[in-house]
N, C-alpha and C positions, 0 to 999 in steps of 0.2 A: 503494499500500499504506499502510496506518496505521503506526503506531509499532511498530517490531519487537517480536515477542512477542504481537502482539494480533489478528492477522489469522487466526484458524483456523476460519474458517466452513466451509471445505470439507472437513476431515479431522479428527477428534480426535487421530489419531497423531501429528500434527506438533506440536500444543501438548504431548503428552507426552513426543515425542522431544527437543525443546528445553528442555523443563523439567528433564529427566534427563540432560542433555548431559554434565555432569561425569562421570557413570558410564560414558558412551560412551569417554571419552577415558583411562581408567585402565588401566593395565597397563605392562608393560615396553617394548613397541614403541612406546607414545606417548611415552615419556621419551626415545626417541631422536629423535624429531621434534620440529621446532619447533611452538609453540603451534598447533592446528588453528583454522580459523575456521568458523562455522556461521552459515547465514542462511536466511530463508524465500524460497521462489521460488513461483510459480504451482503449487499442487497439493502442495507438497512442501518438502523443504529442501535446502541445497546446502551441502556440507563441501568445504573444501579443506585438504589434507594436505601440508605443507612439511619436506623435509629439507635437508640441506645444499646439494644441488644439483639436486633434483627437485621439481616440484609436482603434485600429483595433484588434480583437481577431479572430484569426485562429485556426482551429483544423484540424489536419491531422491523419486520422485513416489509417492503414495499414492492408492490406488484404492478401491472398495468393499469388496473381500476381499483386497487384497494391495499390495504395493508394488513397484516396479521400480528398481533402482538402477544406474546407468550411470555411467562415467566416463572422462576421457582425461588424458593426461599431456603436459606442456608440450612444443610441438613441437621444441624446443631439445634436448630430451632425446633422442631417438630414434636418434642415431648410436651411443650404447653403452647398451642397456637392463640393463645390470647394476648391481651396486652398488646405491646408493640406490632406484634404481627398483624392486628386489625388495622393499626397506623399505616403500615407500609402497604397494605392492600388499599386502604382508602386513597391513599396518594396515588397508588398505580392506577385505580378507577379514575380519578380525576385527570391523571396524565393522558389516559385513553381518550377522553372527550378533548382535551387541548391538542394533542396530537391530529386528532382527526379534524379540527378547526384550522390548525396551522397548514397541514398539509392539503386541505381540499379533498381528503380521500375518507371513506368509511373506514374504520380500524376494526377488525375482528379480534377479540381477546379470546384466547382459548385456554383454558385451565383445565390440566390433567393431573389430579391428585394421585399419586402412587402410594402415598403413606396412609395407612387406616385412620390416623388422626385429622389428616388434612381432608380426607374424603367426607368424614363428618362435618368438618368445618365448612367445606364447600356447600354442603346442603343445608347448613344452619346459616352461621355467620355470612360465609361467603354470598348467599342467596340473598342477605340483606343489604349487602354492599353493592354487589353486581346486576341484582335481578336477571339472573341467567335467563336468556332467551331460548338457548337450545341446549339439549342434554343428548349426547350419544352415547350408545353402549352402558347405559346405567343399568341394565339388567344382568350384567354380565355376572358370573358367579363371585368375582372377588370385590364387586360393587364399584369398581372403576369406572371411568369414563370421562368424557371432555366435556365440561361446561363452556358455553360460549355466550358472549354479550357483544353487542356491535355498537361501536359509537359512530353517529352520522355527523358529518361537519354541519355546524349552523351557518346558515345563510345570513 
């Protein structure tokens, strides 16, 4: 990769999101977090949110007509998904909408909880935060599945 901020050949939304990153991190919830980091990855951006004890790594990949956001919490945090976990996921929810607004593209957030504690969290607290629009494979034997919500750009 070339110098940070110069490798935008694959999608103009990447340049716009990085250029306007200060707007992304405005708001009360982001004041409760440590300074987020943002960087380019193949076909998109990576944002890492830090609280006192939690780390949430989000990846947003941009395609021709939309973007897909996915994320995971540091494995050491799975024993107790309360407290700071709520904070970083509420920030992720807010970021999803802001990225849709800045990029002008719908952003699909996919959450695939593999740990049993996070599966329960997705069905309860996660549903309160994200208001899941779609759930796939939730009838599987191990209870896992992909939860999805969509952020549409505000006109």
